[in-house]
C-alpha positions in Angstrom: 111.6 83.7 126.9 110.6 84.3 123.3 108.2 87.4 123.7 105.9 85.9 121.1 105.1 83.0 123.4 103.7 85.3 126.0 100.0 85.5 124.6 99.8 81.7 124.3 101.2 81.0 127.8 98.9 83.7 129.2 95.8 81.8 127.7 97.1 78.4 128.9 97.9 79.8 132.4 94.2 80.0 133.5 92.3 77.3 131.8 88.4 77.3 131.9 87.1 76.7 135.4 85.6 73.1 135.9 82.7 74.5 137.7 81.0 77.8 138.8 83.2 80.9 139.8 81.9 83.4 142.2 83.3 87.0 142.1 82.3 88.7 145.4 82.9 92.0 147.3 83.3 94.2 144.3 81.9 97.4 142.8 80.8 95.6 139.5 79.6 98.2 137.0 77.1 96.3 134.8 76.4 98.8 132.2 72.9 97.4 131.9 70.1 99.6 130.9 69.9 101.1 134.3 73.7 101.4 134.6 73.3 99.5 137.9 76.0 98.6 140.2 76.2 95.3 142.1 78.5 93.4 144.6 79.1 90.2 142.9 78.4 87.8 140.0 78.5 84.1 139.2 80.1 82.6 136.2 80.1 79.3 134.9 82.0 78.2 131.8 82.1 81.2 129.4 78.9 82.9 130.7 77.5 85.0 133.6 75.0 82.9 135.5 73.7 85.8 137.8 74.6 89.0 139.3 73.6 90.3 142.8 74.8 90.7 146.4 77.7 89.0 147.6 75.5 86.8 150.1 72.9 86.0 147.3 75.8 84.9 144.9 77.4 82.7 147.7 74.3 81.0 148.8 73.8 77.5 147.7 77.3 77.7 146.0 78.6 74.3 145.3 81.5 73.0 147.4 83.7 72.7 144.1 83.1 76.2 143.1 85.8 78.8 143.0 85.7 81.9 145.1 87.3 85.2 144.1 87.3 88.0 146.6 87.5 91.4 144.7 88.2 93.4 147.9 86.2 96.2 146.7 87.8 96.7 143.3 85.9 98.2 140.4 84.9 95.7 137.6 83.7 96.8 134.2 82.6 94.7 131.2 85.5 93.9 128.9 86.2 96.9 126.7 85.6 97.0 122.9 87.6 99.0 120.5 85.4 99.7 117.4 88.4 100.5 114.9 91.8 98.9 114.8 94.2 97.7 111.9 95.9 95.0 114.0 97.6 92.8 111.6 99.7 95.7 110.1 100.2 97.4 113.3 101.7 94.2 114.9 104.6 93.8 112.4 105.2 97.7 111.8 108.4 97.5 113.9 109.3 93.8 113.0 112.5 95.2 111.0 113.5 98.0 113.1 112.1 100.2 115.9 110.6 103.5 114.9 110.8 106.1 117.9 108.2 108.6 118.8 108.2 112.0 116.8 107.0 115.3 117.7 109.0 117.5 115.5 110.3 117.6 112.0 113.8 117.4 113.3 112.8 113.9 114.9 111.6 112.9 111.5 114.7 114.0 109.8 117.0 112.4 112.4 115.3 109.0 111.9 115.8 109.3 108.1 119.4 110.0 108.7 119.8 107.0 111.0 118.3 104.9 108.4 120.3 106.2 105.7 123.4 105.6 107.7 122.3 101.9 108.1 121.1 101.1 104.5 123.2 100.7 101.3 122.8 103.6 98.9 119.9 103.5 96.7 117.6 101.6 99.1 114.4 103.1 99.6 113.5 104.5 103.1 109.8 104.7 104.1 108.3 106.3 107.0 104.3 106.1 107.3 101.8 107.6 109.5 103.7 110.3 111.2 100.9 112.8 111.0 101.9 116.3 110.2 99.1 117.7 112.6 101.0 115.7 115.5 104.3 117.6 114.7 104.8 120.7 116.7 105.5 122.5 113.3 102.4 121.1 111.7 103.8 120.5 108.2 105.3 118.0 106.1 109.2 117.9 105.7 110.2 119.6 102.6 111.7 118.2 99.6 115.1 119.9 100.5 115.1 118.7 104.0 114.5 115.1 102.9 117.3 115.6 100.2 119.6 116.9 103.0 118.8 113.9 105.4 119.2 111.1 102.8 120.7 112.3 99.4 121.6 109.0 98.1 118.5 107.2 99.2 114.9 107.7 97.8 112.6 108.6 100.7 108.8 108.6 101.0 107.1 110.1 104.0 103.5 109.0 103.9 100.8 110.4 106.4 97.3 109.0 105.5 96.5 109.1 101.7 99.4 111.7 101.0 103.1 111.3 100.8 106.1 113.6 100.6 109.0 112.4 98.5 112.7 113.6 98.2 114.2 114.4 94.8 115.7 111.0 94.2 112.3 109.2 94.9 110.6 111.8 92.5 113.3 111.0 89.9 113.1 107.2 90.1 109.3 107.4 90.0 109.4 109.5 86.8 107.6 112.5 88.4 108.5 116.0 87.0 106.9 119.3 86.3 104.7 117.8 83.5 103.4 114.9 85.7 99.8 114.9 86.8 97.6 112.5 89.0 96.2 109.4 87.2 93.0 109.9 85.5 89.8 108.6 87.1 91.0 109.1 90.7 91.0 111.9 93.1 94.5 113.3 93.7 97.1 115.6 92.7 100.8 116.3 92.3 101.5 119.4 94.1 103.8 122.0 92.1 105.7 125.1 93.2 103.7 128.0 91.8 106.6 129.9 91.2 108.8 127.3 89.3 106.2 124.6 88.3 108.4 121.9 89.9 107.0 119.1 92.0 107.2 120.1 95.6 107.5 116.5 96.6 104.0 116.1 98.0 101.6 113.7 96.2 97.9 113.7 97.4 95.4 110.9 97.1 95.7 108.8 93.9 98.9 110.4 92.9 100.7 108.4 95.4 100.2 105.5 93.0 102.8 107.0 90.7 105.6 106.0 93.2 107.8 103.3 91.9 109.2 101.8 95.1 112.3 99.5 94.8 114.3 97.6 97.3 113.6 98.7 100.9 116.3 96.5 102.5 113.8 95.5 105.4 113.1 92.1 106.5 109.4 90.8 106.3 107.9 88.3 108.8 106.9 84.8 107.6 103.5 83.5 108.2 104.3 82.2 111.9 106.0 85.4 112.7 103.0 87.4 111.6 100.9 85.1 113.8 103.0 85.5 116.8 103.3 89.3 116.3 99.5 89.5 116.1 99.1 87.5 119.3 101.6 89.7 121.2 99.5 92.7 120.1 96.2 91.2 121.1 97.7 90.3 124.7 98.7 94.1 124.8 95.0 95.0 124.1 94.2 92.8 127.0 96.6 94.7 129.2 94.5 97.8 128.8 91.2 96.1 129.3 90.3 95.4 125.6 88.6 92.0 125.0 87.0 92.6 121.5 88.1 94.7 118.5 86.6 95.5 115.1 89.2 95.2 112.4 88.2 97.8 109.8 89.6 97.2 106.3 90.6 93.6 106.9 92.4 91.9 103.8 92.2 88.2 102.9 95.6 87.8 104.5 94.3 89.5 107.8 91.4 87.1 107.7 93.7 84.1 107.5 95.9 85.5 110.3 92.9 85.8 112.7 91.5 82.3 111.7 95.0 80.7 112.4 95.0 82.3 115.7 91.3 81.2 116.6 92.1 77.6 115.5 95.2 77.5 117.8 93.3 79.0 120.8 95.5 82.1 120.7 92.7 84.7 119.9 92.7 86.6 123.1 90.2 89.2 121.7 87.0 88.6 120.1 87.2 89.9 116.6 84.6 91.5 114.2 85.7 92.0 110.6 84.9 94.6 108.1 86.5 93.3 105.0 88.2 95.9 102.8 86.7 96.7 99.4 88.3 98.8 96.8 85.8 101.3 95.6 87.8 102.6 92.9 87.3 99.5 90.9 84.6 99.3 88.2 81.2 99.1 89.8 80.5 95.4 88.5 83.8 94.4 90.1 82.9 96.0 93.4 79.5 94.3 93.4 81.3 90.9 92.5 83.6 91.3 95.4 80.6 92.0 97.8 78.9 88.8 96.6 82.0 86.9 97.3 82.3 88.4 100.9 78.8 87.6 101.5 79.4 84.0 100.9 82.7 83.8 103.0 82.5 80.9 105.6 83.3 83.4 108.4 79.8 85.0 107.7 78.3 82.3 110.1 78.2 83.8 113.6 81.0 83.0 115.9 81.5 85.1 119.0 85.3 84.8 118.6 85.6 85.7 114.8 82.9 87.1 112.8 82.9 88.7 109.1 79.9 90.9 108.8 81.1 94.2 107.7 82.5 95.8 104.4 84.4 99.0 104.3 85.3 101.5 101.5 87.2 104.7 101.6 85.0 107.9 100.8 87.3 110.7 101.4 90.8 111.6 102.8 91.8 112.7 106.3 91.4 115.5 108.7 95.2 114.9 109.7 96.4 115.4 106.1 94.1 118.2 104.8 92.2 115.9 102.5 88.9 115.2 104.4 86.0 116.2 102.1 84.3 119.4 103.6 81.1 121.2 102.8 83.1 124.5 102.8 86.5 125.2 101.7 89.4 124.1 104.0 91.0 127.5 103.6 94.6 128.3 102.4 97.0 126.6 104.9 100.7 126.2 104.9 100.4 123.4 107.4 98.4 121.4 104.8 100.0 122.8 101.8 96.7 124.1 100.5 97.0 127.1 98.3 93.5 127.0 96.4 91.0 128.9 98.5 88.2 126.7 97.0 89.7 123.6 97.9 87.3 121.2 99.8 89.3 118.1 100.1 89.2 114.7 98.3 85.9 112.7 97.7 86.7 109.3 96.2 83.3 108.0 95.3 80.5 109.7 93.4 77.0 109.6 94.9 75.3 107.3 92.4 78.2 104.6 92.6 78.2 104.9 96.4 74.4 104.3 96.5 74.8 101.2 94.2 77.4 99.6 96.4 75.9 100.3 99.7 72.3 99.2 98.5 74.0 95.9 97.2 76.0 95.4 100.5 73.0 96.1 102.7 70.7 93.8 100.6 73.2 91.0 101.3 73.0 91.6 105.0 76.5 93.1 105.1 77.0 95.9 107.3 78.3 98.7 105.1 80.6 101.5 106.1 82.8 104.0 104.6 85.8 106.0 105.8 83.9 109.6 106.0 85.9 112.3 108.0 84.8 115.6 106.7 81.2 116.8 106.9 80.8 116.8 103.2 81.8 113.0 103.0 79.5 112.4 106.2 76.4 113.9 104.6 77.1 112.1 101.3 77.0 108.7 103.2 74.3 109.5 105.5 72.2 110.9 102.4 73.0 107.5 100.6 71.6 105.5 103.4 68.5 107.9 103.6 68.0 107.3 99.8 68.2 103.5 100.2 65.6 103.7 103.1 63.3 105.8 101.0 63.6 103.8 97.5 64.4 100.4 98.4 64.2 99.0 101.9 64.4 100.1 105.6 68.0 100.3 106.8 67.5 100.8 110.4 67.9 97.1 111.4 70.9 96.7 109.2 72.9 99.4 111.2 74.6 101.1 108.4 77.8 102.9 109.8 79.9 105.8 109.3 83.6 105.4 110.0 85.3 108.2 111.8 82.4 110.7 111.4 84.5 113.5 112.9 82.8 116.6 111.3 79.1 116.5 111.5 75.9 118.7 111.1 72.6 119.0 113.0 70.9 117.7 109.8 73.2 114.6 109.6 72.6 113.7 113.1 68.9 113.9 112.7 69.0 111.6 109.8 71.3 109.2 111.6 68.8 109.0 114.4 66.0 108.4 112.1 67.5 105.6 110.1 69.5 103.8 112.9 72.9 104.9 111.3 75.6 104.1 113.7 79.2 105.7 114.1 82.7 104.9 114.9 84.6 107.7 116.6 88.2 108.1 117.8 88.0 110.3 120.9 91.7 110.6 121.3 92.1 112.5 118.0 90.2 115.4 119.7 93.1 115.4 122.4 95.8 115.0 119.8 94.6 117.0 116.9 92.2 119.7 118.5 94.7 122.6 118.7 95.5 122.0 114.9 91.9 121.9 113.9 90.9 125.0 116.1 93.6 126.9 114.2 92.5 125.8 110.9 88.7 126.1 111.2 88.0 128.1 114.1 85.2 127.6 116.9 82.3 127.7 114.6 83.3 125.1 112.2 84.0 122.7 115.1 80.6 123.0 116.7 79.7 119.4 115.5 83.3 118.0 115.8 82.8 114.8 117.7 79.6 116.0 119.4 79.2 113.1 121.8 76.5 114.9 124.0 74.4 115.8 121.1 74.7 112.3 119.6 73.7 110.7 122.8 70.7 113.0 123.3 69.5 112.1 119.9 69.7 108.5 120.5 72.4 107.9 117.9 74.7 104.9 118.8 78.2 105.7 118.7 81.2 103.5 119.5 84.7 104.6 120.7 87.7 103.3 118.9 91.3 104.1 118.2 92.2 103.7 114.4 95.3 101.8 115.8 97.7 101.7 112.9 101.2 101.1 113.9 103.3 99.9 117.0 102.6 98.0 120.0 102.1 99.9 123.0 98.9 101.7 124.1 100.2 105.2 124.3 103.3 105.0 121.9 101.2 103.6 119.1 99.9 105.3 116.1 97.1 105.9 116.9 97.0 105.5 120.8 94.6 102.5 121.7 94.5 103.2 125.4 90.6 103.1 126.2 91.0 105.2 129.3 92.8 108.1 127.3 89.7 108.1 125.0 87.3 108.2 127.9 89.2 110.9 129.5 89.1 112.8 126.4 85.3 112.7 126.2 85.1 113.8 129.8 87.4 116.9 129.4 87.6 117.6 125.6 91.2 118.9 126.3 93.4 119.2 123.3 97.0 118.9 124.0 99.6 121.7 123.8 96.7 124.2 124.5 94.8 125.6 127.5 90.9 125.4 127.6 88.4 122.8 126.2 87.0 122.4 122.8 83.3 122.9 122.9 82.8 121.8 126.5 79.0 121.8 126.0 79.6 118.3 124.3 81.4 116.7 127.5 79.5 113.7 128.4 79.3 112.0 132.0 81.4 108.8 133.0 78.6 106.4 132.4 78.2 107.6 128.9 81.9 107.5 128.4 82.0 103.9 129.5 79.2 103.0 127.2 81.2 104.1 124.2 83.8 101.3 124.9 81.3 98.6 126.0 77.5 98.3 125.1 77.5 100.9 122.4 80.2 99.0 120.5 78.5 95.7 121.0 75.5 97.4 119.4 77.7 98.5 116.5 78.6 94.8 115.8 75.0 93.4 116.4 76.2 91.6 119.6 74.6 93.5 122.4 72.8 90.5 123.6 76.1 88.7 123.8 78.5 91.1 125.5 79.0 94.8 126.3 77.5 94.5 129.8 77.6 92.1 132.6 74.1 90.4 132.8 72.9 87.0 133.2 73.3 84.9 130.0 76.1 87.1 128.4 79.6 86.3 128.0 81.9 86.6 131.0 84.4 89.2 129.6 85.3 91.5 132.2 88.2 93.6 133.8 89.3 94.6 137.2 90.7 98.2 137.7 93.1 99.8 140.1 90.9 102.5 141.0 87.1 103.6 140.8 86.5 105.0 137.5 83.2 106.5 138.6 84.6 108.6 141.5 88.4 109.1 141.1 89.5 112.8 140.1 88.8 113.2 136.4 92.4 113.4 135.4 93.1 110.0 137.0 90.8 108.3 134.5 93.6 108.4 131.7 95.9 106.9 134.3 93.8 103.9 135.1 95.6 100.5 135.1 94.0 97.2 134.5 94.8 94.6 137.1 93.0 91.5 135.5 91.4 91.0 132.2 88.9 88.0 131.9 87.7 86.5 128.5 84.9 84.2 128.4 85.5 83.1 132.1 89.2 82.6 131.9 91.8 85.1 132.9 94.2 86.3 130.2 95.8 89.0 132.1 
């Protein structure tokens, strides 16, 4: 069977029920305001009609109704991922598989393998193998890339930064006299002893790369749609029924629309349209106006365009997040300037103008903001709009990533209804590196879930899924149970001990991150995110009791069934 047909067949396998369907004898975790647990619920069409005891639900049930015996299984609302990049992720391995990599040697082995398969002179590109997730915690050097592929130009991209071999530098015209383009935040790293480029380009300097033929096959429109449908089905397999695509392009919007129109959209999709903040302000504002007039601005619980996203700083995984205090000299990140604070891509006044314009158009504004310097700049911008222009609380302005925070920023977020999208698995994957770089004190407010909950700041859990299909092999992993487990343990991999255990939350709070909180982030808390009468019948059946199983079992939870709008998709 063609693997790309699977999502369509799954949707067709369980058509909408002709009449009401009763789910009884379960442990249904409603995630309502009281976090109540019930035995049963009644579904009709795509909505929940009522919840209660099994006896109450079955009383007066029409003869034509369907009865599902849950046999004591735990049921949760359909899970929501607040941050994915699905259209690119789904086709990342269209041309060739990319193995998992834990060491620089793994990286070089893959590049050698590609060089053996491709004609000389063909460009080899490898992206988003984060150096913080390699055991050596460094970029492959220019010399190592030269040895692995001396006759092929090579680019190794991680976040906004890239490492190049000598041939790629030469073909791009980058030498000891080359500087980053004016008007952007970036740099061409130079060897302090020789003045020659090290091969590492940061931020806007990556725009200097003049890539040629990569020798890779690209999917056509139908293949892109099929691959996206396959990925959405894999989301369903781990319980995800809704996603937020942050940084969607026009092409991505067309893909989602095509799947919706063909009834192949097995996740509900909320779109944050990407906006190039480096363009002149008048161009940015014009683009915001165009997005505000997009046909998908009209609410549709399957596909809705309501958000816009820009990039404010770099990343913590690449040593380019914009921090309030210097990063510190680091061989792992290639930082030799003791005063270096990372990359800030948008100045405060320009940020204010575009955020104000978007919010005035009733577009939910967000910015990629990782470092505490970037987070405070964005939060202060929202506060400035609230003070000078109009209240922002009902507009739910957002901070994307929001990893490094401060007590002051959290207070402002609570005061102005500012919401945040965090990636719990990053704490697990990258905590060891961050602790080594910054120490305990600077990580006091790194992903501070307990404090955020206590202050009433709405926070959603996401993955920032970028590449590959497979919930644990992907970059980044999109298995929501791994994310929940991380918030319950704060256990970084490859090290003993926890990272600021005072910020551990309980299981109810962990579940809320991926259900009702994420529904709030997309203005849909009355439509989904909990199992209550009148809401969409999006729910999942688990293989164990998430509320009472041993904590380490949480990350091993399997989804037995996934239901979307009253029909089973897995």
